[in-house]
Backbone as JSON, one array per atom type, in Angstrom:
{
  "sequence": "MKPFLSRLLSPIIAASALVGASFAQAEYDTVFLDLASGSEMSHFRIGLGETPIGAEGDKVTSMFYAGYFTSDDLVKFEGNSLGKQEVEIVTLGVGGFGYLENHEEQGGAEFDFELSETSADALDYERLAIGMRAQLFLPVAAGLQANVGVNLRPFFLAEDWDDSANLEYEYQAGLEYAFNWDVAVYAHYRFLGAYLKNDDKVSLAEGTLLGLRARF",
  "N": [[33.46, -0.11, 62.32], [34.84, -1.63, 64.24], [35.79, -3.96, 62.78], [37.58, -2.57, 61.1], [39.45, -1.48, 62.95], [40.47, -3.83, 63.96], [41.73, -4.88, 61.67], [43.61, -2.86, 61.21], [45.23, -2.79, 63.51], [46.16, -5.38, 63.98], [48.69, -6.23, 62.74], [50.54, -4.67, 64.24], [50.0, -5.59, 66.83], [50.75, -8.28, 66.62], [53.5, -8.04, 65.99], [54.32, -6.7, 68.27], [53.89, -8.65, 70.19], [55.84, -10.51, 69.51], [58.19, -9.02, 69.93], [57.77, -8.41, 72.59], [58.0, -10.93, 73.74], [60.72, -11.36, 73.55], [61.54, -9.47, 75.34], [60.73, -10.47, 77.74], [62.4, -11.79, 79.58], [64.29, -9.91, 80.06], [65.87, -6.72, 80.69], [64.92, -3.35, 79.88], [67.27, -2.16, 78.28], [68.5, -0.68, 76.29], [68.9, 2.28, 74.47], [67.79, 3.66, 71.49], [68.74, 5.7, 68.81], [68.02, 7.65, 65.96], [68.86, 10.1, 63.99], [68.42, 12.58, 61.66], [68.98, 15.06, 59.14], [68.35, 17.45, 56.53], [68.44, 19.86, 53.82], [65.92, 19.79, 52.69], [64.34, 18.13, 54.27], [63.71, 16.52, 57.47], [64.3, 13.91, 59.85], [63.54, 12.06, 62.69], [64.07, 9.58, 65.14], [63.44, 7.9, 68.2], [64.05, 5.27, 70.38], [63.3, 2.52, 72.61], [64.62, -0.38, 73.97], [65.93, -3.75, 73.9], [69.07, -5.27, 73.89], [70.53, -8.3, 73.55], [73.1, -9.56, 75.67], [76.04, -11.02, 74.68], [78.04, -13.2, 72.65], [79.98, -11.89, 69.87], [77.91, -11.05, 67.17], [75.49, -11.42, 68.33], [74.09, -9.04, 68.15], [71.53, -7.71, 67.98], [68.9, -5.51, 68.28], [65.82, -5.43, 69.81], [62.97, -3.43, 69.7], [60.78, -0.7, 70.71], [59.65, 2.34, 69.25], [59.36, 5.93, 68.69], [58.7, 8.25, 66.11], [59.4, 11.11, 63.98], [58.83, 12.89, 61.06], [59.52, 15.56, 58.88], [59.01, 17.87, 56.21], [59.66, 20.52, 53.91], [59.12, 20.91, 51.08], [58.98, 20.95, 47.45], [55.87, 19.96, 46.3], [54.52, 17.65, 44.07], [52.04, 16.99, 41.65], [51.21, 14.52, 39.53], [53.56, 15.18, 38.18], [53.41, 17.93, 37.96], [54.22, 20.96, 39.52], [53.13, 21.96, 42.73], [54.05, 23.88, 44.33], [55.87, 24.78, 47.36], [55.17, 22.75, 50.14], [54.27, 21.94, 53.46], [54.93, 18.86, 54.92], [54.15, 16.33, 57.21], [54.95, 13.49, 59.2], [54.03, 11.37, 61.73], [55.06, 8.74, 63.78], [54.65, 5.52, 65.37], [56.47, 2.76, 66.23], [57.5, -0.73, 66.02], [59.98, -3.2, 66.19], [63.04, -4.6, 64.86], [66.59, -4.18, 64.89], [69.86, -4.71, 63.62], [73.23, -6.05, 63.2], [74.89, -8.59, 61.25], [77.04, -11.39, 62.16], [79.68, -10.78, 61.35], [79.77, -7.79, 60.54], [81.19, -6.12, 58.85], [81.69, -7.65, 56.68], [79.33, -8.93, 56.14], [77.13, -7.29, 56.62], [73.87, -6.06, 57.59], [70.51, -5.52, 58.92], [67.26, -3.92, 59.21], [63.95, -4.29, 60.35], [60.61, -3.3, 60.6], [57.3, -2.64, 61.93], [55.06, 0.05, 61.52], [52.82, 2.39, 62.94], [51.39, 5.06, 61.47], [50.79, 8.58, 60.92], [50.16, 10.65, 58.32], [50.33, 13.95, 57.13], [49.44, 16.69, 55.07], [48.69, 19.74, 55.02], [48.06, 21.81, 53.19], [47.29, 20.4, 50.97], [45.07, 19.19, 51.85], [45.4, 16.61, 52.81], [45.39, 13.81, 54.74], [46.32, 10.97, 56.49], [46.0, 7.9, 58.09], [47.76, 5.0, 58.84], [49.13, 1.63, 58.66], [52.54, 0.92, 58.34], [55.09, -0.91, 56.66], [58.32, -1.34, 57.21], [61.64, -1.57, 55.96], [65.18, -1.97, 55.99], [68.31, -2.55, 54.46], [71.7, -3.25, 55.06], [74.52, -3.19, 53.28], [77.69, -4.48, 52.87], [80.53, -2.64, 51.79], [83.23, -1.84, 52.09], [85.7, -2.06, 54.73], [83.88, -1.14, 57.46], [82.38, 0.61, 55.85], [79.24, 0.9, 54.33], [76.62, 0.21, 52.0], [73.3, 1.43, 51.89], [69.97, 0.49, 51.53], [66.48, 1.05, 51.46], [62.95, 0.72, 52.23], [59.59, 1.79, 52.73], [56.34, 0.88, 53.04], [52.93, 1.72, 52.84], [50.12, 0.37, 52.43], [46.77, 0.45, 50.88], [44.94, -1.26, 52.15], [45.68, -1.34, 54.76], [45.08, 1.08, 55.8], [43.3, 3.79, 57.35], [41.55, 5.24, 55.74], [40.99, 3.56, 53.57], [39.07, 3.17, 51.6], [38.6, 5.47, 50.13], [40.77, 7.05, 49.49], [44.29, 7.21, 49.21], [45.81, 4.66, 47.25], [48.33, 3.69, 47.79], [50.89, 4.66, 49.93], [54.27, 5.57, 50.05], [57.78, 5.22, 50.78], [61.18, 5.45, 49.75], [64.69, 4.82, 49.99], [68.23, 5.38, 49.56], [71.74, 5.06, 49.96], [74.94, 5.77, 51.54], [76.77, 4.63, 54.41], [78.82, 4.9, 57.34], [79.99, 2.72, 59.68], [81.23, 3.06, 62.8], [81.51, 1.27, 64.84], [79.81, -1.52, 66.41], [77.66, -0.05, 67.3], [77.43, 2.66, 66.56], [76.87, 4.78, 63.81], [77.3, 6.88, 60.94], [75.57, 8.51, 58.27], [74.65, 9.16, 54.81], [71.89, 9.8, 52.93], [69.69, 9.48, 50.12], [66.3, 10.29, 49.84], [62.88, 9.56, 49.09], [59.48, 10.43, 49.13], [56.23, 9.49, 48.43], [52.92, 9.06, 46.92], [50.31, 7.01, 45.59], [47.23, 7.85, 44.44], [43.7, 6.97, 44.7], [42.75, 6.88, 42.09], [45.05, 6.28, 40.77], [46.63, 8.48, 40.25], [49.73, 10.1, 40.61], [51.47, 11.39, 43.38], [54.08, 13.38, 44.44], [55.52, 13.85, 47.47], [57.79, 14.58, 48.96], [61.31, 15.01, 48.51], [64.76, 14.45, 48.7], [68.04, 14.87, 50.25], [69.67, 13.5, 53.12], [71.66, 13.88, 56.02], [72.84, 11.86, 58.59], [72.81, 10.37, 61.93], [73.06, 7.3, 63.55], [72.56, 5.5, 66.49], [73.05, 3.36, 69.36], [72.77, 2.66, 72.81]],
  "CA": [[34.67, 0.43, 62.93], [35.6, -2.68, 64.91], [36.6, -4.71, 61.81], [38.69, -1.73, 60.64], [40.46, -1.42, 64.0], [41.12, -5.14, 64.01], [42.62, -4.99, 60.52], [44.67, -1.88, 61.32], [46.1, -3.02, 64.64], [46.64, -6.75, 64.1], [50.14, -6.37, 62.52], [51.25, -4.09, 65.37], [49.84, -6.48, 67.98], [51.56, -9.47, 66.39], [54.9, -7.68, 66.12], [54.56, -6.37, 69.67], [53.96, -9.9, 70.93], [57.15, -11.11, 69.26], [59.2, -8.23, 70.63], [57.52, -8.58, 74.01], [58.54, -12.21, 74.17], [62.18, -11.21, 73.74], [61.74, -8.62, 76.51], [60.15, -11.09, 78.94], [63.44, -12.13, 80.54], [65.36, -8.94, 79.91], [65.59, -5.36, 81.04], [64.92, -2.41, 78.77], [68.6, -1.61, 78.54], [69.07, -0.05, 75.11], [68.27, 3.44, 73.85], [68.09, 3.71, 70.06], [68.56, 7.02, 68.22], [68.24, 7.81, 64.53], [68.66, 11.54, 63.84], [68.89, 12.97, 60.33], [68.46, 16.33, 58.67], [68.84, 17.97, 55.28], [67.81, 21.13, 53.46], [64.52, 19.58, 52.31], [63.58, 17.3, 55.2], [64.36, 16.02, 58.69], [63.68, 12.68, 60.35], [64.07, 11.73, 64.0], [63.47, 8.44, 65.85], [64.03, 7.51, 69.47], [63.46, 4.0, 70.77], [63.71, 1.86, 73.84], [64.57, -1.8, 73.7], [66.85, -4.66, 74.58], [70.08, -5.93, 73.08], [71.1, -9.38, 74.36], [74.54, -9.58, 75.92], [76.55, -12.31, 74.25], [79.19, -13.18, 71.74], [79.81, -11.1, 68.66], [76.87, -11.63, 66.34], [74.23, -11.27, 69.06], [73.94, -7.58, 68.21], [70.22, -7.36, 67.45], [68.09, -4.77, 69.24], [64.37, -5.43, 69.69], [62.67, -2.09, 70.22], [59.66, 0.18, 70.41], [60.18, 3.68, 69.0], [58.52, 7.0, 68.18], [59.41, 8.97, 65.06], [58.8, 12.32, 63.42], [59.39, 13.3, 59.77], [58.95, 16.8, 58.37], [59.66, 18.42, 55.02], [59.12, 21.75, 53.32], [59.67, 20.69, 49.75], [58.02, 21.05, 46.36], [54.94, 18.84, 46.12], [54.17, 17.54, 42.65], [50.9, 16.14, 41.31], [51.4, 14.07, 38.15], [54.7, 15.89, 37.61], [53.19, 19.38, 37.98], [54.55, 21.49, 40.83], [52.1, 22.66, 43.51], [54.76, 24.77, 45.24], [56.35, 24.18, 48.61], [54.13, 22.37, 51.09], [54.77, 21.26, 54.64], [54.45, 17.49, 55.09], [54.57, 15.77, 58.49], [54.59, 12.1, 59.49], [54.28, 10.95, 63.1], [55.02, 7.28, 63.77], [54.96, 4.64, 66.48], [56.94, 1.55, 65.58], [58.04, -1.86, 66.77], [60.75, -4.01, 65.25], [64.37, -5.02, 65.25], [67.72, -3.64, 64.14], [71.12, -5.33, 64.02], [74.22, -6.49, 62.22], [75.26, -9.99, 61.28], [78.19, -11.67, 63.01], [80.79, -9.95, 60.88], [79.01, -6.82, 59.74], [82.03, -5.53, 57.83], [81.66, -8.53, 55.51], [78.0, -9.49, 55.91], [76.11, -6.27, 56.71], [72.81, -6.2, 58.58], [69.17, -5.17, 58.46], [66.24, -3.46, 60.15], [62.59, -4.56, 59.92], [59.68, -2.72, 61.56], [55.94, -2.23, 61.63], [54.83, 1.4, 62.03], [51.55, 3.07, 62.87], [51.8, 6.4, 61.05], [49.82, 9.56, 60.45], [50.76, 11.58, 57.37], [49.47, 15.11, 56.88], [49.89, 17.8, 54.23], [47.5, 20.58, 55.2], [47.72, 22.58, 51.99], [46.66, 19.48, 50.03], [43.97, 18.55, 52.56], [45.76, 15.2, 52.8], [45.69, 13.26, 56.06], [46.17, 9.52, 56.32], [46.45, 7.03, 59.17], [47.99, 3.7, 58.22], [50.23, 0.77, 59.09], [53.61, 0.83, 57.38], [56.05, -2.01, 56.78], [59.6, -0.67, 56.95], [62.8, -2.46, 55.9], [66.45, -1.44, 55.53], [69.4, -3.5, 54.34], [73.03, -2.67, 55.12], [75.31, -4.05, 52.41], [79.09, -4.09, 53.04], [81.32, -2.17, 50.64], [84.61, -1.96, 52.56], [85.72, -2.11, 56.19], [83.12, -0.08, 58.09], [81.55, 1.33, 54.88], [78.12, 0.09, 53.89], [75.53, 0.78, 51.22], [72.01, 1.27, 52.56], [68.75, 0.62, 50.72], [65.34, 0.85, 52.33], [61.62, 1.01, 51.7], [58.49, 1.82, 53.69], [55.1, 0.78, 52.28], [51.7, 1.86, 53.59], [49.11, 0.05, 51.42], [45.41, 0.92, 51.13], [44.17, -2.15, 53.0], [46.08, -1.12, 56.15], [44.88, 2.5, 56.06], [41.98, 4.14, 57.87], [40.69, 5.72, 54.65], [41.32, 2.68, 52.46], [38.03, 3.1, 50.59], [38.36, 6.7, 49.38], [41.96, 7.91, 49.41], [45.45, 6.71, 48.48], [46.06, 3.22, 47.12], [49.62, 3.35, 48.39], [51.85, 5.7, 50.32], [55.53, 4.84, 50.07], [59.08, 5.89, 50.86], [62.36, 4.63, 49.5], [65.94, 5.53, 50.27], [69.48, 4.72, 49.19], [72.88, 5.88, 50.33], [76.11, 5.16, 52.14], [76.98, 4.93, 55.82], [80.06, 4.38, 57.91], [79.79, 2.22, 61.03], [82.46, 3.11, 63.59], [81.52, 0.03, 65.61], [78.5, -2.16, 66.38], [76.6, 0.78, 67.87], [77.38, 4.05, 66.08], [77.12, 4.94, 62.38], [76.86, 8.11, 60.29], [75.12, 8.14, 56.93], [74.11, 10.13, 53.85], [70.85, 9.09, 52.2], [68.66, 10.1, 49.28], [65.0, 9.75, 50.24], [61.72, 10.01, 48.32], [58.18, 10.11, 49.72], [55.17, 9.72, 47.46], [51.67, 8.31, 47.08], [49.42, 6.77, 44.47], [45.87, 8.04, 44.88], [42.8, 5.89, 44.31], [42.66, 6.84, 40.62], [46.43, 6.04, 40.32], [47.41, 9.7, 40.1], [50.94, 10.05, 41.43], [51.81, 12.6, 44.12], [55.41, 13.42, 45.06], [55.37, 14.67, 48.67], [59.08, 15.1, 49.43], [62.47, 14.38, 47.88], [65.97, 15.16, 49.07], [69.13, 14.14, 50.88], [69.77, 13.61, 54.57], [72.86, 13.45, 56.76], [72.29, 11.36, 59.85], [73.55, 9.59, 62.92], [72.3, 6.23, 64.18], [73.35, 5.02, 67.64], [72.34, 2.66, 70.44], [73.63, 2.59, 73.98]],
  "C": [[35.49, -0.68, 63.58], [36.39, -3.53, 63.92], [37.79, -3.9, 61.3], [39.81, -1.7, 61.68], [41.21, -2.74, 64.11], [42.12, -5.3, 62.89], [43.82, -4.07, 60.67], [45.69, -2.26, 62.38], [46.7, -4.41, 64.71], [48.12, -6.91, 63.78], [50.96, -5.81, 63.66], [51.18, -5.01, 66.57], [50.72, -7.71, 67.83], [53.05, -9.16, 66.56], [55.24, -7.36, 67.58], [54.68, -7.63, 70.51], [55.33, -10.55, 70.75], [58.25, -10.35, 70.0], [59.03, -8.39, 72.13], [58.06, -9.87, 74.55], [60.04, -12.13, 74.41], [62.49, -10.35, 74.95], [61.41, -9.34, 77.81], [61.2, -11.38, 80.0], [64.59, -11.13, 80.51], [64.92, -7.57, 80.37], [65.6, -4.49, 79.78], [66.22, -1.61, 78.85], [69.25, -0.96, 77.34], [68.24, 1.15, 74.69], [68.74, 3.51, 72.4], [67.78, 5.11, 69.54], [68.85, 6.97, 66.73], [67.86, 9.26, 64.21], [69.24, 11.98, 62.51], [68.23, 14.28, 59.9], [69.11, 16.71, 57.35], [68.13, 19.26, 54.95], [66.33, 20.98, 53.13], [63.69, 18.9, 53.38], [64.42, 16.95, 56.42], [63.59, 14.8, 59.17], [64.36, 12.29, 61.66], [63.32, 10.52, 64.56], [64.2, 8.23, 67.17], [63.3, 6.27, 69.96], [64.02, 3.47, 72.06], [63.57, 0.37, 73.62], [65.59, -2.58, 74.48], [67.78, -5.29, 73.57], [70.71, -7.03, 73.91], [72.61, -9.26, 74.5], [75.06, -10.96, 75.55], [77.73, -12.15, 73.34], [78.91, -12.26, 70.56], [78.84, -11.81, 67.73], [75.52, -11.59, 67.0], [73.89, -9.79, 69.19], [72.65, -7.15, 67.53], [69.4, -6.7, 68.54], [66.62, -4.92, 68.88], [63.87, -4.16, 70.36], [61.27, -1.62, 69.87], [60.23, 1.57, 70.18], [59.07, 4.64, 68.56], [59.34, 7.78, 67.16], [58.66, 10.18, 64.57], [59.57, 12.7, 62.15], [58.72, 14.61, 59.37], [59.72, 17.25, 57.14], [58.94, 19.7, 54.6], [59.65, 21.81, 51.9], [58.57, 20.91, 48.71], [57.17, 19.78, 46.31], [54.5, 18.83, 44.66], [53.0, 16.58, 42.47], [51.0, 15.8, 39.83], [52.49, 14.89, 37.45], [54.57, 17.4, 37.6], [53.39, 19.92, 39.39], [53.36, 22.22, 41.45], [52.75, 23.64, 44.49], [55.2, 24.05, 46.5], [55.19, 23.94, 49.57], [54.79, 21.69, 52.28], [54.11, 19.89, 54.76], [55.01, 16.97, 56.42], [54.11, 14.32, 58.59], [54.99, 11.81, 60.94], [54.12, 9.44, 63.16], [55.24, 6.7, 65.16], [55.32, 3.3, 65.88], [57.42, 0.49, 66.54], [58.8, -2.72, 65.78], [62.11, -4.37, 65.79], [65.43, -4.47, 64.32], [68.99, -4.37, 64.58], [72.0, -5.67, 62.85], [74.43, -7.99, 62.33], [76.61, -10.13, 62.0], [79.42, -10.87, 62.63], [80.21, -8.9, 59.95], [79.87, -6.15, 58.68], [82.08, -6.37, 56.56], [80.25, -8.97, 55.15], [76.87, -8.48, 56.05], [75.08, -6.53, 57.8], [71.49, -5.75, 58.02], [68.35, -4.57, 59.59], [64.88, -3.74, 59.55], [61.63, -4.08, 61.0], [58.26, -2.71, 61.01], [55.72, -0.86, 62.26], [53.35, 1.78, 61.91], [51.87, 4.53, 62.59], [50.6, 7.27, 60.71], [50.55, 10.57, 59.6], [49.8, 12.74, 57.14], [50.19, 16.11, 56.0], [48.7, 18.75, 54.14], [47.09, 21.3, 53.93], [47.03, 21.72, 50.93], [45.4, 18.86, 50.61], [44.16, 17.04, 52.55], [46.11, 14.77, 54.21], [45.36, 11.78, 56.03], [46.79, 8.78, 57.49], [46.59, 5.62, 58.63], [49.07, 2.92, 58.96], [51.27, 0.74, 57.97], [54.52, -0.35, 57.69], [57.4, -1.48, 56.29], [60.74, -1.69, 56.93], [64.01, -1.68, 55.41], [67.46, -2.57, 55.47], [70.71, -2.74, 54.32], [73.98, -3.63, 54.41], [76.77, -3.61, 52.45], [79.76, -3.71, 51.72], [82.8, -2.32, 50.93], [84.55, -1.96, 54.08], [85.01, -0.9, 56.78], [82.16, 0.64, 57.17], [80.47, 0.41, 54.33], [77.2, 0.89, 52.97], [74.23, 0.49, 51.97], [70.9, 1.43, 51.54], [67.57, 0.31, 51.63], [64.04, 1.24, 51.67], [60.62, 0.99, 52.84], [57.2, 1.87, 52.89], [53.91, 0.88, 53.21], [50.53, 1.62, 52.62], [47.7, 0.42, 51.85], [44.68, 0.05, 52.15], [44.6, -2.08, 54.47], [45.96, 0.36, 56.52], [43.45, 2.76, 56.53], [41.02, 4.52, 56.75], [40.89, 4.88, 53.39], [40.31, 2.76, 51.32], [37.91, 4.36, 49.74], [39.59, 7.59, 49.25], [43.07, 7.18, 48.67], [45.49, 5.19, 48.42], [47.33, 2.82, 47.84], [50.38, 4.62, 48.73], [53.18, 4.99, 50.52], [56.71, 5.77, 50.24], [60.14, 4.91, 50.37], [63.6, 5.49, 49.69], [67.12, 4.69, 49.79], [70.62, 5.64, 49.55], [74.03, 5.08, 50.88], [76.17, 5.51, 53.61], [78.29, 4.3, 56.28], [79.78, 4.0, 59.36], [81.13, 2.23, 61.77], [82.64, 1.84, 64.41], [80.12, -0.57, 65.53], [77.36, -1.16, 66.64], [76.46, 2.18, 67.3], [77.72, 4.09, 64.58], [76.65, 6.31, 61.94], [76.5, 7.75, 58.84], [74.69, 9.36, 56.12], [73.14, 9.36, 52.96], [70.12, 10.03, 51.23], [67.33, 9.47, 49.66], [63.88, 10.38, 49.42], [60.46, 9.54, 49.03], [57.1, 10.45, 48.71], [53.94, 8.89, 47.75], [51.01, 8.12, 45.72], [47.99, 6.88, 44.98], [44.97, 6.95, 44.31], [42.68, 5.76, 42.79], [44.03, 6.67, 39.97], [47.18, 7.3, 39.94], [48.58, 9.66, 41.07], [51.21, 11.4, 42.07], [53.21, 12.43, 44.71], [55.35, 14.38, 46.24], [56.69, 15.27, 49.15], [60.21, 14.32, 48.75], [63.71, 15.16, 48.29], [66.99, 14.26, 49.72], [69.18, 14.46, 52.37], [71.16, 13.2, 55.04], [72.41, 13.04, 58.15], [73.27, 10.61, 60.71], [72.6, 8.54, 63.49], [73.16, 5.66, 65.32], [72.43, 4.25, 68.59], [73.3, 2.52, 71.61], [72.79, 2.24, 75.22]]
}
């Protein structure tokens, strides 16, 4: 158990140390919100962090956050429908979000480590793992950006690495409009799936989301 805990927690500890270093001389003066919902799924995150005060371009928030994802969508096993199933993911994350100096021309990014628990009761599927989350914001026009993102939870960072899924993953793509450095609205397509140990593919959720991201 101790080697497992060490393997599972070491990425979170390392990321926390980096974020903690940025907090050492600063107050926790930023609240981060990411709220999204659609007919198939909903996703909410709330975080607390620090955004350095400085010239334009210093708009990077280091943060800790908690998140919750839920869906009531068709679950598919190797392409065959298993009917609607409730899927939930609870997360604790640490990372950073921000735009480059001129985000209307250069975009931005978010990179996080997440400790997550995924459950789908009807499938008897429950998995605790570390996820590596990334989003890129790619400028299209003034204020308008394309968004692409991925979240990977590989077997070697999961509690049940020896007898369950080889990989649990999410990916997303869409458009968003940033009103300023701190507030954006978006529309995303998102897919959540897993490859089991025998490489059977499970589709856990798929759909579109309308969301708001803000920090203040």
